[in-house]
C-alpha positions as a LaTeX table, in Angstrom:
\begin{tabular}{lrrr}
\hline
Residue & $x$ (\AA) & $y$ (\AA) & $z$ (\AA) \\
\hline
Met1 & 13.27 & 0.50 & 13.79 \\
Ser2 & 10.87 & 1.73 & 16.42 \\
Tyr3 & 8.19 & $-0.82$ & 15.57 \\
Gly4 & 10.58 & $-3.81$ & 15.48 \\
Pro5 & 10.32 & $-4.93$ & 19.10 \\
Arg6 & 6.55 & $-4.39$ & 19.21 \\
Leu7 & 5.86 & $-6.16$ & 15.91 \\
Ser8 & 8.26 & $-8.99$ & 16.71 \\
Arg9 & 5.87 & $-10.27$ & 19.36 \\
Gly10 & 3.20 & $-10.72$ & 16.70 \\
Ser11 & 0.66 & $-8.84$ & 18.80 \\
Phe12 & $-2.46$ & $-7.91$ & 16.86 \\
Thr13 & $-2.61$ & $-4.70$ & 18.89 \\
Ala14 & 0.87 & $-3.63$ & 17.75 \\
Ile15 & 0.13 & $-4.57$ & 14.14 \\
Gly16 & $-3.19$ & $-2.72$ & 14.32 \\
Gln17 & $-1.56$ & 0.40 & 15.74 \\
Phe18 & 1.09 & 0.28 & 13.02 \\
Met19 & $-1.50$ & $-0.09$ & 10.25 \\
Ile20 & $-3.75$ & 2.65 & 11.65 \\
Ser21 & $-0.86$ & 5.10 & 11.93 \\
Arg22 & 0.19 & 4.32 & 8.35 \\
Ala23 & $-3.39$ & 4.64 & 7.09 \\
Phe24 & $-3.76$ & 8.07 & 8.70 \\
Arg25 & $-0.48$ & 9.04 & 7.11 \\
Ile26 & $-1.51$ & 8.53 & 3.49 \\
Leu27 & $-5.25$ & 7.86 & 3.12 \\
Pro28 & $-6.80$ & 11.24 & 4.05 \\
Met29 & $-4.96$ & 13.17 & 1.33 \\
His30 & $-5.44$ & 10.34 & $-1.17$ \\
Trp31 & $-9.19$ & 10.29 & $-0.56$ \\
Ala32 & $-9.39$ & 14.10 & $-0.67$ \\
Val33 & $-7.82$ & 14.07 & $-4.13$ \\
Leu34 & $-10.25$ & 11.34 & $-5.22$ \\
Val35 & $-13.15$ & 13.54 & $-4.13$ \\
Val36 & $-11.81$ & 16.34 & $-6.33$ \\
Ile37 & $-11.41$ & 13.92 & $-9.24$ \\
Val38 & $-14.97$ & 12.63 & $-8.77$ \\
Gly39 & $-16.10$ & 16.25 & $-9.02$ \\
Met40 & $-14.33$ & 16.50 & $-12.36$ \\
Val41 & $-15.87$ & 13.31 & $-13.82$ \\
Pro42 & $-18.14$ & 15.17 & $-16.26$ \\
Ser43 & $-15.07$ & 16.65 & $-17.93$ \\
Tyr44 & $-13.61$ & 13.16 & $-18.29$ \\
Ala45 & $-16.74$ & 11.75 & $-19.96$ \\
Arg46 & $-14.75$ & 11.18 & $-23.14$ \\
Phe47 & $-12.75$ & 8.45 & $-21.31$ \\
Pro48 & $-15.48$ & 5.90 & $-20.46$ \\
Asn49 & $-13.06$ & 2.95 & $-20.37$ \\
Val50 & $-10.81$ & 4.60 & $-17.79$ \\
Leu51 & $-13.19$ & 5.98 & $-15.18$ \\
Thr52 & $-15.09$ & 2.79 & $-14.38$ \\
Pro53 & $-16.63$ & 1.89 & $-11.03$ \\
Lys54 & $-14.13$ & $-0.99$ & $-10.75$ \\
Ala55 & $-11.21$ & 1.38 & $-11.30$ \\
Phe56 & $-12.69$ & 3.74 & $-8.69$ \\
Leu57 & $-12.86$ & 0.94 & $-6.12$ \\
Glu58 & $-9.27$ & $-0.02$ & $-6.90$ \\
Ser59 & $-8.25$ & 3.60 & $-6.39$ \\
Val60 & $-10.12$ & 3.91 & $-3.07$ \\
Leu61 & $-8.53$ & 0.70 & $-1.75$ \\
Leu62 & $-5.09$ & 1.54 & $-3.16$ \\
Thr63 & $-4.80$ & $-1.70$ & $-5.09$ \\
Gln64 & $-4.23$ & $-0.22$ & $-8.54$ \\
Gly65 & $-0.45$ & $-0.62$ & $-8.23$ \\
Leu66 & $-0.88$ & $-4.37$ & $-7.88$ \\
Leu67 & $-2.56$ & $-4.70$ & $-11.23$ \\
Pro68 & $-0.79$ & $-5.01$ & $-14.56$ \\
Asp69 & $-2.90$ & $-2.24$ & $-16.12$ \\
Ala70 & $-2.62$ & 0.67 & $-13.70$ \\
Thr71 & $-3.43$ & 3.12 & $-16.51$ \\
Arg72 & $-7.11$ & 2.62 & $-15.70$ \\
Ala73 & $-6.72$ & 4.21 & $-12.26$ \\
Trp74 & $-8.75$ & 7.31 & $-11.53$ \\
Asn75 & $-5.57$ & 9.04 & $-10.42$ \\
Arg76 & $-2.64$ & 7.51 & $-12.26$ \\
Ala77 & $-0.05$ & 9.15 & $-10.03$ \\
Thr78 & $-1.21$ & 7.09 & $-7.05$ \\
Trp79 & 0.44 & 3.90 & $-8.29$ \\
Ser80 & 3.39 & 4.77 & $-6.05$ \\
Ile81 & 1.15 & 5.31 & $-3.02$ \\
Ser82 & $-0.47$ & 1.96 & $-3.81$ \\
Asp83 & 2.94 & 0.29 & $-3.78$ \\
Glu84 & 3.78 & 2.08 & $-0.55$ \\
Trp85 & 0.55 & 0.74 & 0.98 \\
Val86 & 1.54 & $-2.82$ & $-0.01$ \\
Ala87 & 4.95 & $-2.28$ & 1.63 \\
Tyr88 & 3.17 & $-1.13$ & 4.81 \\
Met89 & 1.08 & $-4.32$ & 4.72 \\
Leu90 & 4.16 & $-6.51$ & 4.35 \\
Phe91 & 6.34 & $-4.72$ & 6.87 \\
Pro92 & 4.92 & $-6.38$ & 10.02 \\
Leu93 & 5.54 & $-9.81$ & 8.50 \\
Leu94 & 9.09 & $-8.96$ & 7.46 \\
Ala95 & 9.84 & $-7.32$ & 10.82 \\
Arg96 & 8.61 & $-10.45$ & 12.58 \\
Leu97 & 10.79 & $-12.70$ & 10.40 \\
Ile98 & 13.91 & $-10.57$ & 10.81 \\
Trp99 & 13.40 & $-10.17$ & 14.55 \\
Thr100 & 12.85 & $-13.91$ & 14.95 \\
Phe101 & 15.98 & $-15.00$ & 13.09 \\
Arg102 & 18.26 & $-12.05$ & 13.96 \\
Ser103 & 21.25 & $-13.63$ & 12.21 \\
Thr104 & 22.95 & $-11.69$ & 9.44 \\
Arg105 & 22.65 & $-14.59$ & 7.01 \\
Ala106 & 18.92 & $-15.05$ & 7.66 \\
Cys107 & 18.27 & $-11.32$ & 7.31 \\
Leu108 & 20.16 & $-11.22$ & 4.01 \\
Leu109 & 18.19 & $-14.22$ & 2.71 \\
Ile110 & 14.91 & $-12.60$ & 3.71 \\
Ala111 & 15.95 & $-9.31$ & 2.06 \\
Ala112 & 17.02 & $-11.15$ & $-1.10$ \\
Ala113 & 13.71 & $-13.05$ & $-1.22$ \\
Ala114 & 11.82 & $-9.78$ & $-0.78$ \\
Leu115 & 13.79 & $-8.17$ & $-3.60$ \\
Leu116 & 13.14 & $-11.13$ & $-5.89$ \\
Thr117 & 9.40 & $-10.58$ & $-5.52$ \\
Leu118 & 9.76 & $-7.16$ & $-7.09$ \\
\hline
\end{tabular}
């Protein structure tokens, strides 16, 4: 856990560096694919309820995996990347909690609570 000690201090700099490195890991390719899909919009004109501006914004921000109806995403396959992005957002908080408590029991309780949210 290379980020554990840095994130455990709760430093905004460490959290920012973590988030930026994760964003550069997945967002460029995701946005490149969205550009290609936007170029194909005329061929999808028969699906007006799917390719809405709201669904596009959800796809750009990677929030479509949080919604109950992810079938309206511009790129349906990105639901998993959306869920990965949420995990990246939660990781600094979980790392801070685990590093703070450090006991096996506390770590297991935190892990169980995290699993229950799924």
